[in-house]
N, C-alpha and C positions, 0 to 999 in steps of 0.2 A: 458516394455513400458516406453518411455521417452518423456517428453513434459510438457505442461501446461494445466490446466483445470481451467476455470473461474467459481467459485462457487458463488451461490447466498445464502449467509448465512441468516438464519432466526433469528428472535429475540429470546432471551432466550437460545441460544446455544453458547458455547465458540468456538473460532477459533480452539483450540486443539481438540475439539470433532468433528469438521468438518473434520480434518485430519484423525481421527480415523474412521469415516464413510467411507472416501475415501479409506483407507487402506483395509477395509472390502470388499468394492465393487470391487476394482481393484485387490484384493488379492496380495498386495505387501506392503512391509514395508517402502521402501525408498520414502516417500512422506512428503513434508514439505509445509509451507505456508509463504507468505510474507505479511507485513502490517497487523498486528493483529487488529481485530475489537473487541470492547467491547461486552460482552454477549448480552446487550440490543440493540446493533446496528445491522443493516441488510446490505445486498448488496454485492458488489464485494469483493471476497476473492480469490486471485490467489493461486492455489495449484500447486506445482512443483513435477513432477514424475521422478524418476530415476536420470539420469545424469543432468536433468534440475535443480536439487537442487543446482548445482554449480553456477547458475546465480541468486541466491536469493538476494544478496545484490544489484545487478544491478536493479532489478525490484523494490525493496524497495525504491530506490532513486528517483523514478519517482513522478511526481506531482499527486495529488488526487483531486477528486471532490465529494462533498457531498450535500445532501438535508437534512436540519436540521430544526426541530421545536423547537424554543426557548420559554420556558414558563417564562414570566416575573412575578416578584413578589414573586417567590419561590426560596430560596437558600438551597442547600443540601451539605452534606459533600463530596459526590461523584461527584457533579456537574451535576447529572442527577437524574431521578426519582427513581433509584434503591437505592439511599442513604437515610440517615437520614435527615429529614427537620430541618434546622437550623433557618430559619426565613421566615415569610410570610408577605409581605408588599403590601400596596395598589398600584395599577398601574395607576398613573395619568399622562399619557403621550399621546401626539398626534401622529398620523401617521407620520407627518413631523419630529417630534423629533426622532422617531424611525429610520427613514431613514437616518437622519443626524448622529445619533450615530453609526449606522451600517457602513456608509461610512467612518467613522473615523478609521476603522480597516483594510482598504485596504492598501497594501504595506508591507514593512518590519516592523514587530512588535516584541515585546518581550513578551514571555509567561512564566508563572509559571506552570510547569507541575503539574497536579493534584496528590494528594496523592494516589488515586486509579488509578495507572498506573503501567506498567511493568518495569519502570526505576529502576535501582539498585543504592542504596546509601549505602556506607559502606558494600557492599557485600550482601545487603538484598533488595528484591523487595519492592517497596513502597506500593503496595497494601496489602502485608502481614503485614507490619507495621500498615497500616491504619485499618486493621481488628482487630488489638489489641488495637486500640484507640491511637496509637502513631503517632504524627506528627513531621516530621523532616524538617530541613532547606533544601530547594532545590534551585539550581541555575536557574535563568531565562534563557530562550533560545530564540535565534533570528530565526524567521520563516518568510515566505513570504505568504501573502494572496493576490493572484493575482486579485481576484474579489469577491464581495459579491452582489448578486442580490436579492432584496426582492421579493419573490414570492407572498406572501399575508400577510396581517395584520388583525387578528381577535382577538383583545386583550382579554386576556393576552398572546395569542400565536402569534408569528411572525415566518413565514416560509421563510427560505433563501436558496439560491443556492450558495455554496462556492467552489471556485477553489483555491488550496493552495499547498504549497511545502510539501515535506515529513516532518514528525515530528510535524506537526501542530495538536494541540489538539482542536477539535471542542467543546468539553465540556468546556475547558478554554475560548475559544472564546465567547461562549454563556454567560458564567458567567461574563466575562469582559464587554460585551455589556449591561448586566443588571446593572452592577456597574456604567457604564457611564450614564445610564438613572436614576440612583438613587433609583432603586427598587429591584435590585438583579435579578438573573435568573438562571435557570438550563435547561438542554436539556430534552425535552419531547420525542423526537425520533430522530434517526440519520440513514441515509441510504447513503452508499458509492455508488455513481453511476458510477464513473470512477476511474481507477488506471492506470495511464499512458494511453496507447492506449486500455486498456481493459474496456469494457463497460457492464453495467448491462443488456442491452437487449441481450447480447450474453452469459449470465451466466446460469449455470445449477443448479437446486435444487438437493438435495439428491434423491428425488423421480424420477427426470428426469434420473439420472445416473442409478438408479436401473432398470428402464424400459429399458434403452439401454443395460444394462448388460444382462437382461433376453432375449433380442432379439439378443444377440451376436454382438452388434454394439457399444461397449464402445469406440472404437477407434475414432468414429466420434466426441467425446467430447474433444479429445486431440489435442492441437495445437503443431506441431513440434517445437523443440527447436529453429531452425534457424528462424522460422516465428516470434518468439518473438522479433527479431531484424530486422524486415522487412525494416526499414528505413535506414539501413546501406548498404554500397556498398559490393560487393562480389568479391572474388579472387579464381580462380580455379587453382590448382597446378598440375604439371606433376607428374608421379610416383616417380621420384627421390626426388623432393622437398617434396612430401607427406610423404615419409619415413623419411626424415630428421626432419620434424616438429613433427611427432609422436614419434620420439626418443629424442626429446629435443635438437636437434642439429640445429645451425643457418642455415636457408635456405636463401641464398643470392638471391636477385632479385631487379630489379630496376623498376618493374611494380607494382604499387599500385593503388587501387581504390581511388576515391575522398573521402574525409572525414578523421577524425582523427582515427576512428576505423572502422574495416570492418569484414565481415564474411569470413571464409576460408573453402574451400571444397577440399577434396582429389581428386585423379585422377579418382575415381569411382563416384564422385558426392556426397559423404557423407560429411555432415557438421562436421567439426572437431575442430574448434576453432574460437575465436574472437581474432583479432590481430591488431597491430599498426605498423607504419613504425618504423624501428629501425636501428641499425648499429652494425656490428660485424667485428672486425679487419679493421675498417675504410671503410667497404663496406656496401651498403644498404642491409638490411636483415629484415625478418619478426620478430616481437617481439610478442610472444603469450601473450595475456592478460588473457584469460580463455580457458582452454582446455576441449573438450567434447568427446575426443576419449578414 
C-alpha cells in the first residue's frame, strides 16, 4: 500500500510510537512520518506509506498551523509543562499589552531552538544533551510567522492561532512572547491543526484505523501519492516516453503543463514521477524531480 495517512496524534505519545502503531495496523514496515510533534503536542501528523516515503522532505517543507495555549508567568527548561520549572513570576499585564506583544512576532523572526529538540549539534541530539543537564550553544534560525490571532485571554493563559513556516518552534515563540511581556512563559498545550493542505478534521486516530482494519476498509484512510500534489499540473505520456522515463533516459517533449513542477503519469494512467521542464542535448525534455515507479 502506498500513500499518505493523516494521523491525529494524542498527547503523551511520541511521533515514533505513532509510526509503530501504524506499522502494526497496516502490517507493513515501510512507514515514516514528517514534521515531528513533541510527545505533549497533539494534532496532525502525516504518515507516509511505501513509495510515498520518497516525498517526505517535500511535505516537511510546507507551512504549518497551530493552536497554542501560552501560560504566562511560568518558565521551564523545556519551554512547556513537561520540563523543570525555572521561574514563576507575577503576571501584571493587560489584554492590550498581550495583543501588542503577540503582534510583534508576526513576520520574519529569529528563534533560538530549544535544548529539548531533535536538532543535532556536534553529532548529538539536543534533547539527549538536555536530559544530561548539558546546555550547548545553538545558532539562531530565521523563520516566518505568517499570522498570530489571539483566540482568547484568560490570564495567565493566552490562546493563539499561529500560521508559520516549517522549522518554527512554537515553544520558543511562547517563551519569547512571555519574555517580551516581562513575566516569562511556557506552553500549556499545543495542537497542530494544519500541515500544508492536510487538516485536523480529516485526521484519523489509532482507534479509527483499528476499526477500519477490522472492517477491511483500511484503504479508505490512505490518500494516493499523486493526490498529495493535487495543486500541480499533470502530464500523461505515451508508451514510448513512459518507458524512457522509467529507465532514466531523457524523454524529449515540448508539451509541458503550467507551473514549475508537475505530475507525470505513464501510458496506463499510473502516477510515476514529479518532474520539471528540462533540456537534453539542446532539446526540451522532462527532468525527473522525484520518481515513484
